[in-house]
ZADO-1210 file (C-alpha; in nm, 4 decimals, padded with zeros to 6 digits):
<atoms>
<atom x="-01.2533" y="-01.6514" z="00.6699" code="UNK" pos="1"/>
<atom x="-01.1134" y="-01.3921" z="00.9070" code="UNK" pos="2"/>
<atom x="-01.2710" y="-01.4252" z="01.2519" code="UNK" pos="3"/>
<atom x="-01.1151" y="-01.1386" z="01.4492" code="UNK" pos="4"/>
<atom x="-01.0007" y="-00.7926" z="01.3386" code="UNK" pos="5"/>
<atom x="-00.8426" y="-00.4992" z="01.5208" code="UNK" pos="6"/>
<atom x="-00.8726" y="-00.1300" z="01.4402" code="UNK" pos="7"/>
<atom x="-00.6412" y="00.1534" z="01.5452" code="UNK" pos="8"/>
<atom x="-00.5756" y="00.5188" z="01.4712" code="UNK" pos="9"/>
<atom x="-00.2207" y="00.6428" z="01.4320" code="UNK" pos="10"/>
<atom x="-00.0377" y="00.9680" z="01.3673" code="UNK" pos="11"/>
<atom x="-00.2119" y="01.3043" z="01.3749" code="UNK" pos="12"/>
<atom x="-00.5829" y="01.2996" z="01.4533" code="UNK" pos="13"/>
<atom x="-00.8365" y="01.3927" z="01.1875" code="UNK" pos="14"/>
<atom x="-01.2124" y="01.4585" z="01.2021" code="UNK" pos="15"/>
<atom x="-01.3913" y="01.1515" z="01.0700" code="UNK" pos="16"/>
<atom x="-01.1622" y="00.8944" z="01.2308" code="UNK" pos="17"/>
<atom x="-01.4386" y="00.8032" z="01.4752" code="UNK" pos="18"/>
<atom x="-01.6810" y="00.7556" z="01.1874" code="UNK" pos="19"/>
<atom x="-01.4305" y="00.5163" z="01.0260" code="UNK" pos="20"/>
<atom x="-01.3877" y="00.3213" z="01.3528" code="UNK" pos="21"/>
<atom x="-01.7663" y="00.2963" z="01.3784" code="UNK" pos="22"/>
<atom x="-01.7979" y="00.1691" z="01.0206" code="UNK" pos="23"/>
<atom x="-01.5273" y="-00.0953" z="01.0709" code="UNK" pos="24"/>
<atom x="-01.6904" y="-00.2068" z="01.3956" code="UNK" pos="25"/>
<atom x="-02.0480" y="-00.2253" z="01.2658" code="UNK" pos="26"/>
<atom x="-01.9406" y="-00.4030" z="00.9463" code="UNK" pos="27"/>
<atom x="-01.7481" y="-00.6660" z="01.1443" code="UNK" pos="28"/>
<atom x="-02.0318" y="-00.7281" z="01.3885" code="UNK" pos="29"/>
<atom x="-02.2881" y="-00.7527" z="01.1088" code="UNK" pos="30"/>
<atom x="-02.0749" y="-01.0259" z="00.9509" code="UNK" pos="31"/>
<atom x="-02.0049" y="-01.2213" z="01.2695" code="UNK" pos="32"/>
<atom x="-01.6444" y="-01.1033" z="01.3038" code="UNK" pos="33"/>
<atom x="-01.5036" y="-01.0228" z="01.6465" code="UNK" pos="34"/>
<atom x="-01.3624" y="-00.6685" z="01.6588" code="UNK" pos="35"/>
<atom x="-01.1142" y="-00.5089" z="01.8973" code="UNK" pos="36"/>
<atom x="-01.0303" y="-00.1409" z="01.9288" code="UNK" pos="37"/>
<atom x="-00.6616" y="-00.0700" z="01.9920" code="UNK" pos="38"/>
<atom x="-00.5871" y="00.2298" z="02.2139" code="UNK" pos="39"/>
<atom x="-00.2956" y="00.4649" z="02.1403" code="UNK" pos="40"/>
<atom x="-00.2083" y="00.3379" z="01.7944" code="UNK" pos="41"/>
<atom x="00.0924" y="00.1123" z="01.7424" code="UNK" pos="42"/>
<atom x="00.2025" y="00.1689" z="02.1011" code="UNK" pos="43"/>
<atom x="-00.1232" y="00.0149" z="02.2221" code="UNK" pos="44"/>
<atom x="-00.0790" y="-00.2699" z="01.9756" code="UNK" pos="45"/>
<atom x="00.2626" y="-00.3418" z="02.1272" code="UNK" pos="46"/>
<atom x="00.1311" y="-00.3097" z="02.4838" code="UNK" pos="47"/>
<atom x="-00.1841" y="-00.5165" z="02.4262" code="UNK" pos="48"/>
<atom x="-00.4134" y="-00.2243" z="02.5103" code="UNK" pos="49"/>
<atom x="-00.7260" y="-00.3686" z="02.3461" code="UNK" pos="50"/>
<atom x="-01.1011" y="-00.3209" z="02.3961" code="UNK" pos="51"/>
<atom x="-01.3451" y="-00.5774" z="02.2617" code="UNK" pos="52"/>
<atom x="-01.6212" y="-00.3842" z="02.0873" code="UNK" pos="53"/>
<atom x="-01.9920" y="-00.4610" z="02.0797" code="UNK" pos="54"/>
<atom x="-02.2701" y="-00.2683" z="01.9073" code="UNK" pos="55"/>
<atom x="-02.2806" y="-00.0135" z="02.1889" code="UNK" pos="56"/>
<atom x="-01.9072" y="00.0606" z="02.1847" code="UNK" pos="57"/>
<atom x="-01.9223" y="00.2989" z="01.8898" code="UNK" pos="58"/>
<atom x="-02.2601" y="00.4542" z="01.9657" code="UNK" pos="59"/>
<atom x="-02.2852" y="00.8345" z="01.9273" code="UNK" pos="60"/>
<atom x="-01.9328" y="00.8895" z="01.7905" code="UNK" pos="61"/>
<atom x="-02.0002" y="00.9458" z="01.4196" code="UNK" pos="62"/>
<atom x="-02.0310" y="01.3216" z="01.4755" code="UNK" pos="63"/>
<atom x="-01.7380" y="01.3560" z="01.7190" code="UNK" pos="64"/>
<atom x="-01.4008" y="01.4933" z="01.6078" code="UNK" pos="65"/>
<atom x="-01.0620" y="01.3470" z="01.6941" code="UNK" pos="66"/>
<atom x="-01.0278" y="00.9778" z="01.7768" code="UNK" pos="67"/>
<atom x="-01.1766" y="00.8167" z="02.0837" code="UNK" pos="68"/>
<atom x="-00.9180" y="00.5384" z="02.0556" code="UNK" pos="69"/>
<atom x="-00.6479" y="00.8087" z="02.0930" code="UNK" pos="70"/>
<atom x="-00.3222" y="00.8263" z="01.9018" code="UNK" pos="71"/>
<atom x="00.0465" y="00.8256" z="01.9935" code="UNK" pos="72"/>
<atom x="00.3806" y="00.8550" z="01.8183" code="UNK" pos="73"/>
<atom x="00.5710" y="00.5262" z="01.8463" code="UNK" pos="74"/>
<atom x="00.8892" y="00.5307" z="01.6338" code="UNK" pos="75"/>
<atom x="01.0023" y="00.2112" z="01.8077" code="UNK" pos="76"/>
<atom x="00.7591" y="00.0210" z="01.5853" code="UNK" pos="77"/>
<atom x="01.0180" y="00.0394" z="01.3067" code="UNK" pos="78"/>
<atom x="01.2135" y="-00.2261" z="01.4981" code="UNK" pos="79"/>
<atom x="01.1163" y="-00.5790" z="01.3809" code="UNK" pos="80"/>
<atom x="01.1534" y="-00.7104" z="01.7370" code="UNK" pos="81"/>
<atom x="00.8978" y="-00.4555" z="01.8591" code="UNK" pos="82"/>
<atom x="00.6582" y="-00.5609" z="01.5844" code="UNK" pos="83"/>
<atom x="00.7055" y="-00.9259" z="01.6870" code="UNK" pos="84"/>
<atom x="00.5971" y="-00.8320" z="02.0398" code="UNK" pos="85"/>
<atom x="00.2882" y="-00.6604" z="01.8965" code="UNK" pos="86"/>
<atom x="00.1987" y="-00.9718" z="01.6963" code="UNK" pos="87"/>
<atom x="00.2268" y="-01.1829" z="02.0132" code="UNK" pos="88"/>
<atom x="-00.0212" y="-00.9489" z="02.1846" code="UNK" pos="89"/>
<atom x="-00.2583" y="-00.9805" z="01.8891" code="UNK" pos="90"/>
<atom x="-00.2414" y="-01.3593" z="01.8942" code="UNK" pos="91"/>
<atom x="-00.3293" y="-01.3669" z="02.2652" code="UNK" pos="92"/>
<atom x="-00.6804" y="-01.2423" z="02.1801" code="UNK" pos="93"/>
<atom x="-00.7052" y="-01.4161" z="01.8425" code="UNK" pos="94"/>
<atom x="-00.6641" y="-01.0955" z="01.6396" code="UNK" pos="95"/>
<atom x="-00.5812" y="-01.2052" z="01.2843" code="UNK" pos="96"/>
<atom x="-00.5902" y="-00.8827" z="01.0880" code="UNK" pos="97"/>
<atom x="-00.5807" y="-00.5064" z="01.1386" code="UNK" pos="98"/>
<atom x="-00.7325" y="-00.1856" z="01.0016" code="UNK" pos="99"/>
<atom x="-00.4981" y="00.1126" z="01.0385" code="UNK" pos="100"/>
<atom x="-00.6401" y="00.4647" z="01.0102" code="UNK" pos="101"/>
<atom x="-00.3723" y="00.7309" z="00.9581" code="UNK" pos="102"/>
<atom x="-00.1213" y="00.8847" z="00.7201" code="UNK" pos="103"/>
<atom x="00.1834" y="00.7638" z="00.5304" code="UNK" pos="104"/>
<atom x="00.3781" y="00.6714" z="00.8446" code="UNK" pos="105"/>
<atom x="00.0857" y="00.4596" z="00.9600" code="UNK" pos="106"/>
<atom x="00.0736" y="00.2954" z="00.6173" code="UNK" pos="107"/>
<atom x="00.4393" y="00.1948" z="00.6536" code="UNK" pos="108"/>
<atom x="00.3610" y="00.0149" z="00.9788" code="UNK" pos="109"/>
<atom x="00.0670" y="-00.1628" z="00.8174" code="UNK" pos="110"/>
<atom x="00.2854" y="-00.2761" z="00.5279" code="UNK" pos="111"/>
<atom x="00.5550" y="-00.4109" z="00.7612" code="UNK" pos="112"/>
<atom x="00.2998" y="-00.6088" z="00.9621" code="UNK" pos="113"/>
<atom x="00.1540" y="-00.7552" z="00.6427" code="UNK" pos="114"/>
<atom x="00.5019" y="-00.8679" z="00.5403" code="UNK" pos="115"/>
<atom x="00.5206" y="-01.0465" z="00.8776" code="UNK" pos="116"/>
<atom x="00.1990" y="-01.2400" z="00.8130" code="UNK" pos="117"/>
<atom x="-00.0676" y="-01.0087" z="00.9592" code="UNK" pos="118"/>
<atom x="-00.2984" y="-00.8757" z="00.6893" code="UNK" pos="119"/>
<atom x="-00.3450" y="-00.5006" z="00.7302" code="UNK" pos="120"/>
<atom x="-00.5537" y="-00.2449" z="00.5422" code="UNK" pos="121"/>
<atom x="-00.4795" y="00.1276" z="00.5619" code="UNK" pos="122"/>
<atom x="-00.7435" y="00.4019" z="00.5640" code="UNK" pos="123"/>
<atom x="-00.6211" y="00.7556" z="00.4841" code="UNK" pos="124"/>
<atom x="-00.6951" y="00.9671" z="00.7916" code="UNK" pos="125"/>
<atom x="-00.5136" y="01.3015" z="00.7665" code="UNK" pos="126"/>
<atom x="-00.6308" y="01.6597" z="00.7237" code="UNK" pos="127"/>
<atom x="-00.3418" y="01.7379" z="00.4874" code="UNK" pos="128"/>
<atom x="-00.4786" y="01.5368" z="00.1921" code="UNK" pos="129"/>
<atom x="-00.1185" y="01.4374" z="00.1234" code="UNK" pos="130"/>
<atom x="-00.1642" y="01.0651" z="00.0536" code="UNK" pos="131"/>
<atom x="-00.0941" y="00.9743" z="-00.3103" code="UNK" pos="132"/>
<atom x="-00.3546" y="00.7995" z="-00.5269" code="UNK" pos="133"/>
<atom x="-00.6614" y="00.9097" z="-00.3324" code="UNK" pos="134"/>
<atom x="-00.8594" y="01.2169" z="-00.4280" code="UNK" pos="135"/>
<atom x="-00.9502" y="01.2908" z="-00.0676" code="UNK" pos="136"/>
<atom x="-00.8430" y="01.1802" z="00.2790" code="UNK" pos="137"/>
<atom x="-01.0623" y="01.1635" z="00.5889" code="UNK" pos="138"/>
<atom x="-01.0519" y="01.4984" z="00.7707" code="UNK" pos="139"/>
<atom x="-00.9525" y="01.7169" z="00.4757" code="UNK" pos="140"/>
<atom x="-01.2998" y="01.8541" z="00.4103" code="UNK" pos="141"/>
<atom x="-01.3594" y="01.9404" z="00.7766" code="UNK" pos="142"/>
<atom x="-01.0225" y="02.1153" z="00.8093" code="UNK" pos="143"/>
<atom x="-01.0882" y="02.3010" z="00.4841" code="UNK" pos="144"/>
<atom x="-01.4205" y="02.4301" z="00.6133" code="UNK" pos="145"/>
<atom x="-01.2534" y="02.5428" z="00.9368" code="UNK" pos="146"/>
<atom x="-01.0012" y="02.7435" z="00.7328" code="UNK" pos="147"/>
<atom x="-01.2726" y="02.8909" z="00.5119" code="UNK" pos="148"/>
<atom x="-01.4638" y="03.0031" z="00.8198" code="UNK" pos="149"/>
<atom x="-01.1487" y="03.1683" z="00.9594" code="UNK" pos="150"/>
<atom x="-01.0712" y="03.3385" z="00.6263" code="UNK" pos="151"/>
<atom x="-01.4257" y="03.4736" z="00.5993" code="UNK" pos="152"/>
<atom x="-01.3873" y="03.6301" z="00.9439" code="UNK" pos="153"/>
<atom x="-01.0424" y="03.7666" z="00.8629" code="UNK" pos="154"/>
<atom x="-01.1780" y="03.9179" z="00.5404" code="UNK" pos="155"/>
<atom x="-01.4341" y="04.1134" z="00.7429" code="UNK" pos="156"/>
<atom x="-01.1747" y="04.2712" z="00.9691" code="UNK" pos="157"/>
<atom x="-00.9233" y="04.3177" z="00.6863" code="UNK" pos="158"/>
<atom x="-01.1817" y="04.5061" z="00.4843" code="UNK" pos="159"/>
<atom x="-01.2843" y="04.7196" z="00.7820" code="UNK" pos="160"/>
<atom x="-00.9241" y="04.8251" z="00.8503" code="UNK" pos="161"/>
<atom x="-00.7984" y="04.8154" z="00.4885" code="UNK" pos="162"/>
<atom x="-00.5353" y="04.5581" z="00.5791" code="UNK" pos="163"/>
<atom x="-00.3465" y="04.2772" z="00.4151" code="UNK" pos="164"/>
<atom x="-00.3948" y="03.9530" z="00.6077" code="UNK" pos="165"/>
<atom x="-00.1584" y="03.6566" z="00.5802" code="UNK" pos="166"/>
<atom x="-00.2935" y="03.3227" z="00.7050" code="UNK" pos="167"/>
<atom x="-00.0673" y="03.0220" z="00.7593" code="UNK" pos="168"/>
<atom x="-00.2467" y="02.6879" z="00.7302" code="UNK" pos="169"/>
<atom x="-00.1430" y="02.3260" z="00.7784" code="UNK" pos="170"/>
<atom x="-00.0549" y="02.0867" z="00.4995" code="UNK" pos="171"/>
<atom x="00.3136" y="01.9932" z="00.5428" code="UNK" pos="172"/>
<atom x="00.4358" y="01.9192" z="00.1889" code="UNK" pos="173"/>
<atom x="00.0876" y="01.9352" z="00.0352" code="UNK" pos="174"/>
<atom x="-00.0779" y="02.2651" z="-00.0552" code="UNK" pos="175"/>
<atom x="-00.4327" y="02.1353" z="-00.1001" code="UNK" pos="176"/>
<atom x="-00.5712" y="02.3064" z="00.2114" code="UNK" pos="177"/>
<atom x="-00.4210" y="02.6408" z="00.1104" code="UNK" pos="178"/>
<atom x="-00.5265" y="02.6143" z="-00.2533" code="UNK" pos="179"/>
<atom x="-00.8853" y="02.5059" z="-00.1923" code="UNK" pos="180"/>
<atom x="-00.9364" y="02.7573" z="00.0893" code="UNK" pos="181"/>
<atom x="-00.7781" y="03.0379" z="-00.1109" code="UNK" pos="182"/>
<atom x="-00.9997" y="02.9706" z="-00.4096" code="UNK" pos="183"/>
<atom x="-01.3110" y="02.9444" z="-00.1910" code="UNK" pos="184"/>
<atom x="-01.2382" y="03.2775" z="-00.0213" code="UNK" pos="185"/>
<atom x="-01.1038" y="03.4823" z="-00.3116" code="UNK" pos="186"/>
<atom x="-00.7478" y="03.5176" z="-00.1806" code="UNK" pos="187"/>
<atom x="-00.5163" y="03.7425" z="-00.3801" code="UNK" pos="188"/>
<atom x="-00.2261" y="03.4978" z="-00.3481" code="UNK" pos="189"/>
<atom x="-00.1783" y="03.1340" z="-00.2482" code="UNK" pos="190"/>
<atom x="00.1691" y="03.0106" z="-00.1564" code="UNK" pos="191"/>
<atom x="00.2517" y="02.6408" z="-00.1248" code="UNK" pos="192"/>
<atom x="00.5557" y="02.4173" z="-00.1601" code="UNK" pos="193"/>
<atom x="00.4274" y="02.3257" z="-00.5064" code="UNK" pos="194"/>
<atom x="00.3797" y="02.6865" z="-00.6236" code="UNK" pos="195"/>
<atom x="00.7093" y="02.8026" z="-00.4763" code="UNK" pos="196"/>
<atom x="00.7746" y="03.1063" z="-00.2583" code="UNK" pos="197"/>
<atom x="00.8753" y="03.4310" z="-00.4284" code="UNK" pos="198"/>
<atom x="00.8677" y="03.7210" z="-00.1846" code="UNK" pos="199"/>
<atom x="00.9316" y="03.9769" z="-00.4577" code="UNK" pos="200"/>
<atom x="00.6324" y="03.8513" z="-00.6556" code="UNK" pos="201"/>
<atom x="00.4119" y="03.8783" z="-00.3474" code="UNK" pos="202"/>
<atom x="00.5222" y="04.2354" z="-00.2829" code="UNK" pos="203"/>
<atom x="00.4839" y="04.3397" z="-00.6464" code="UNK" pos="204"/>
<atom x="00.1359" y="04.1867" z="-00.6672" code="UNK" pos="205"/>
<atom x="00.0282" y="04.3713" z="-00.3533" code="UNK" pos="206"/>
<atom x="00.1777" y="04.6971" z="-00.4807" code="UNK" pos="207"/>
<atom x="-00.0354" y="04.6656" z="-00.7930" code="UNK" pos="208"/>
<atom x="-00.3405" y="04.5926" z="-00.5804" code="UNK" pos="209"/>
<atom x="-00.2711" y="04.8994" z="-00.3681" code="UNK" pos="210"/>
<atom x="-00.2240" y="05.1153" z="-00.6776" code="UNK" pos="211"/>
<atom x="-00.5566" y="04.9946" z="-00.8183" code="UNK" pos="212"/>
<atom x="-00.7267" y="05.1264" z="-00.5038" code="UNK" pos="213"/>
<atom x="-00.7933" y="04.7797" z="-00.3596" code="UNK" pos="214"/>
<atom x="-00.8727" y="04.8235" z="00.0085" code="UNK" pos="215"/>
<atom x="-00.7668" y="04.4861" z="00.1492" code="UNK" pos="216"/>
<atom x="-00.5889" y="04.1639" z="00.0558" code="UNK" pos="217"/>
<atom x="-00.5749" y="03.7996" z="00.1665" code="UNK" pos="218"/>
<atom x="-00.2722" y="03.5709" z="00.1325" code="UNK" pos="219"/>
<atom x="-00.2927" y="03.2006" z="00.2227" code="UNK" pos="220"/>
<atom x="00.0350" y="03.0168" z="00.2805" code="UNK" pos="221"/>
<atom x="00.1189" y="02.6570" z="00.3715" code="UNK" pos="222"/>
<atom x="00.3176" y="02.5987" z="00.6925" code="UNK" pos="223"/>
<atom x="00.6989" y="02.5578" z="00.6997" code="UNK" pos="224"/>
<atom x="00.7574" y="02.7823" z="00.3986" code="UNK" pos="225"/>
<atom x="00.8581" y="03.1058" z="00.5730" code="UNK" pos="226"/>
<atom x="00.8116" y="03.3012" z="00.8943" code="UNK" pos="227"/>
<atom x="00.4767" y="03.4658" z="00.8238" code="UNK" pos="228"/>
<atom x="00.5238" y="03.7295" z="01.0940" code="UNK" pos="229"/>
<atom x="00.8509" y="03.8453" z="00.9389" code="UNK" pos="230"/>
<atom x="00.6878" y="03.8335" z="00.5963" code="UNK" pos="231"/>
<atom x="00.4071" y="04.0570" z="00.7229" code="UNK" pos="232"/>
<atom x="00.6610" y="04.3163" z="00.8413" code="UNK" pos="233"/>
<atom x="00.8344" y="04.3244" z="00.5032" code="UNK" pos="234"/>
<atom x="00.5050" y="04.3427" z="00.3124" code="UNK" pos="235"/>
<atom x="00.3950" y="04.6402" z="00.5230" code="UNK" pos="236"/>
<atom x="00.7281" y="04.8181" z="00.4729" code="UNK" pos="237"/>
<atom x="00.7297" y="04.7655" z="00.0967" code="UNK" pos="238"/>
<atom x="00.3641" y="04.8071" z="00.0022" code="UNK" pos="239"/>
<atom x="00.2104" y="05.0477" z="00.2504" code="UNK" pos="240"/>
<atom x="-00.0582" y="04.7898" z="00.3344" code="UNK" pos="241"/>
<atom x="-00.1044" y="04.7558" z="00.7096" code="UNK" pos="242"/>
<atom x="-00.0373" y="04.3819" z="00.7391" code="UNK" pos="243"/>
<atom x="-00.1154" y="04.1178" z="00.9983" code="UNK" pos="244"/>
<atom x="-00.0070" y="03.7531" z="01.0085" code="UNK" pos="245"/>
<atom x="-00.2164" y="03.4763" z="01.1624" code="UNK" pos="246"/>
<atom x="-00.1278" y="03.1110" z="01.2282" code="UNK" pos="247"/>
<atom x="-00.4412" y="02.8975" z="01.2519" code="UNK" pos="248"/>
<atom x="-00.2566" y="02.6039" z="01.4095" code="UNK" pos="249"/>
<atom x="-00.4156" y="02.2953" z="01.5610" code="UNK" pos="250"/>
<atom x="-00.7631" y="02.4446" z="01.5499" code="UNK" pos="251"/>
<atom x="-00.7683" y="02.2959" z="01.1993" code="UNK" pos="252"/>
<atom x="-00.7520" y="01.9415" z="01.3387" code="UNK" pos="253"/>
<atom x="-01.0575" y="01.9601" z="01.5640" code="UNK" pos="254"/>
<atom x="-01.4306" y="01.9936" z="01.5309" code="UNK" pos="255"/>
<atom x="-01.7257" y="01.7820" z="01.4314" code="UNK" pos="256"/>
<atom x="-01.6611" y="01.6174" z="01.0921" code="UNK" pos="257"/>
<atom x="-01.8554" y="01.7453" z="00.7950" code="UNK" pos="258"/>
<atom x="-02.1169" y="01.5278" z="00.6279" code="UNK" pos="259"/>
<atom x="-01.8704" y="01.4655" z="00.3457" code="UNK" pos="260"/>
<atom x="-01.6039" y="01.3344" z="00.5837" code="UNK" pos="261"/>
<atom x="-01.8553" y="01.1163" z="00.7694" code="UNK" pos="262"/>
<atom x="-01.9738" y="00.9550" z="00.4475" code="UNK" pos="263"/>
<atom x="-01.6203" y="00.9084" z="00.3124" code="UNK" pos="264"/>
<atom x="-01.5019" y="00.7563" z="00.6413" code="UNK" pos="265"/>
<atom x="-01.7992" y="00.5212" z="00.6554" code="UNK" pos="266"/>
<atom x="-01.7509" y="00.3977" z="00.2997" code="UNK" pos="267"/>
<atom x="-01.3773" y="00.3467" z="00.3556" code="UNK" pos="268"/>
<atom x="-01.4374" y="00.1562" z="00.6796" code="UNK" pos="269"/>
<atom x="-01.6766" y="-00.0821" z="00.5076" code="UNK" pos="270"/>
<atom x="-01.4312" y="-00.1382" z="00.2201" code="UNK" pos="271"/>
<atom x="-01.1435" y="-00.2116" z="00.4590" code="UNK" pos="272"/>
<atom x="-01.3346" y="-00.4975" z="00.6237" code="UNK" pos="273"/>
<atom x="-01.4436" y="-00.6345" z="00.2848" code="UNK" pos="274"/>
<atom x="-01.0806" y="-00.6491" z="00.1695" code="UNK" pos="275"/>
<atom x="-00.9733" y="-00.8342" z="00.4843" code="UNK" pos="276"/>
<atom x="-01.2617" y="-01.0793" z="00.4398" code="UNK" pos="277"/>
<atom x="-01.1232" y="-01.1518" z="00.0939" code="UNK" pos="278"/>
<atom x="-00.7910" y="-01.2448" z="00.2546" code="UNK" pos="279"/>
<atom x="-00.6127" y="-00.9371" z="00.1250" code="UNK" pos="280"/>
<atom x="-00.3488" y="-00.7331" z="00.3067" code="UNK" pos="281"/>
<atom x="-00.0903" y="-00.4654" z="00.2366" code="UNK" pos="282"/>
<atom x="-00.3562" y="-00.2502" z="00.0713" code="UNK" pos="283"/>
<atom x="-00.4882" y="00.0951" z="00.1416" code="UNK" pos="284"/>
<atom x="-00.8372" y="00.2244" z="00.0718" code="UNK" pos="285"/>
<atom x="-00.8560" y="00.5136" z="-00.1740" code="UNK" pos="286"/>
<atom x="-01.1194" y="00.7459" z="-00.3148" code="UNK" pos="287"/>
<atom x="-01.0645" y="00.7447" z="-00.6913" code="UNK" pos="288"/>
<atom x="-01.3168" y="00.9659" z="-00.8717" code="UNK" pos="289"/>
<atom x="-01.5834" y="00.8731" z="-00.6200" code="UNK" pos="290"/>
<atom x="-01.5139" y="00.4979" z="-00.6225" code="UNK" pos="291"/>
<atom x="-01.3710" y="00.3384" z="-00.3076" code="UNK" pos="292"/>
<atom x="-01.0963" y="00.0950" z="-00.4085" code="UNK" pos="293"/>
<atom x="-00.8061" y="-00.0968" z="-00.2559" code="UNK" pos="294"/>
<atom x="-00.4543" y="-00.0193" z="-00.3818" code="UNK" pos="295"/>
<atom x="-00.1155" y="-00.1693" z="-00.2863" code="UNK" pos="296"/>
<atom x="00.0430" y="00.0372" z="-00.0078" code="UNK" pos="297"/>
<atom x="00.3921" y="-00.0159" z="-00.1493" code="UNK" pos="298"/>
<atom x="00.2898" y="00.1329" z="-00.4839" code="UNK" pos="299"/>
<atom x="00.1026" y="00.4237" z="-00.3262" code="UNK" pos="300"/>
<atom x="00.3965" y="00.5193" z="-00.1038" code="UNK" pos="301"/>
<atom x="00.6236" y="00.5030" z="-00.4067" code="UNK" pos="302"/>
<atom x="00.4218" y="00.7672" z="-00.5889" code="UNK" pos="303"/>
<atom x="00.4461" y="01.1434" z="-00.5502" code="UNK" pos="304"/>
<atom x="00.1328" y="01.3310" z="-00.4492" code="UNK" pos="305"/>
<atom x="00.0308" y="01.5377" z="-00.7503" code="UNK" pos="306"/>
<atom x="-00.1472" y="01.8700" z="-00.7252" code="UNK" pos="307"/>
<atom x="-00.4318" y="01.9785" z="-00.9474" code="UNK" pos="308"/>
<atom x="-00.2538" y="02.2592" z="-01.1318" code="UNK" pos="309"/>
<atom x="-00.5845" y="02.3695" z="-01.2811" code="UNK" pos="310"/>
<atom x="-00.6876" y="02.5071" z="-00.9418" code="UNK" pos="311"/>
<atom x="-00.3844" y="02.7384" z="-00.9355" code="UNK" pos="312"/>
<atom x="-00.4763" y="02.8578" z="-01.2838" code="UNK" pos="313"/>
<atom x="-00.8343" y="02.9231" z="-01.1766" code="UNK" pos="314"/>
<atom x="-00.7118" y="03.1354" z="-00.8843" code="UNK" pos="315"/>
<atom x="-00.5109" y="03.3524" z="-01.1230" code="UNK" pos="316"/>
<atom x="-00.8137" y="03.3969" z="-01.3498" code="UNK" pos="317"/>
<atom x="-01.0199" y="03.5301" z="-01.0590" code="UNK" pos="318"/>
<atom x="-00.7523" y="03.7548" z="-00.9073" code="UNK" pos="319"/>
</atoms>
């Protein structure tokens, strides 16, 4: 039986991380397991920056965005000697196992620690929804709703001024935020790394829209694909649409988590503790068609995140 567990958040913050920390903490305490919060991710693990939690430690955080344990980039954790130092810090307080809330980089750290004898369970906390083998990650729904709210506002001003609006959203290599937001808001075009970027197609589509007497247009594009401000200039020159580009930026990371993210985070936190109680490590918690399951991290990281192509097809049907 595991007697002491740690929990940390790593990588980019995501709404719902606090709800996951709360669930891990309450589940441990309800089962007589000592629980420590680790500040500043793997850096705090290495430095021994721990807080012993009681029932009051996670009070009133389920509705708060970000992570109250904070997060930090710590590439030094790739070094086995640095991980050995972290394990020594864990042993000083009797910490036997660890719950890691974060993205694929955080999962790698959890896997390496498991290989060194410390059972770790990963929980997918990232707004990008880019973790393979889970339908949804913690923070995705909240970020999506933030984008939808921004697009609804941009539609109002685009319609008033008969403009084309281009909105760049987060997502890195995964276009889920762009696709879901574009479908929800009736965007004319959605551009992601999966769909590919064809500037000529964008311009021709907008020319047809202009010719059909359409008064405004919305384009949603995933970050790192092109310079959206330069794209806006070319679209305006070629189509006659007055065009503005907007970059939503880190606003997408913040805010109170939606009910969906709070529930998902809570269920995943409970499952993570259950897996550690069973003596399991090197697993990550995934949402598979509504069921919360544990899957091997090594297998998950070896898979490619697949996109629901049907959503792209549905967007085209409603154009």
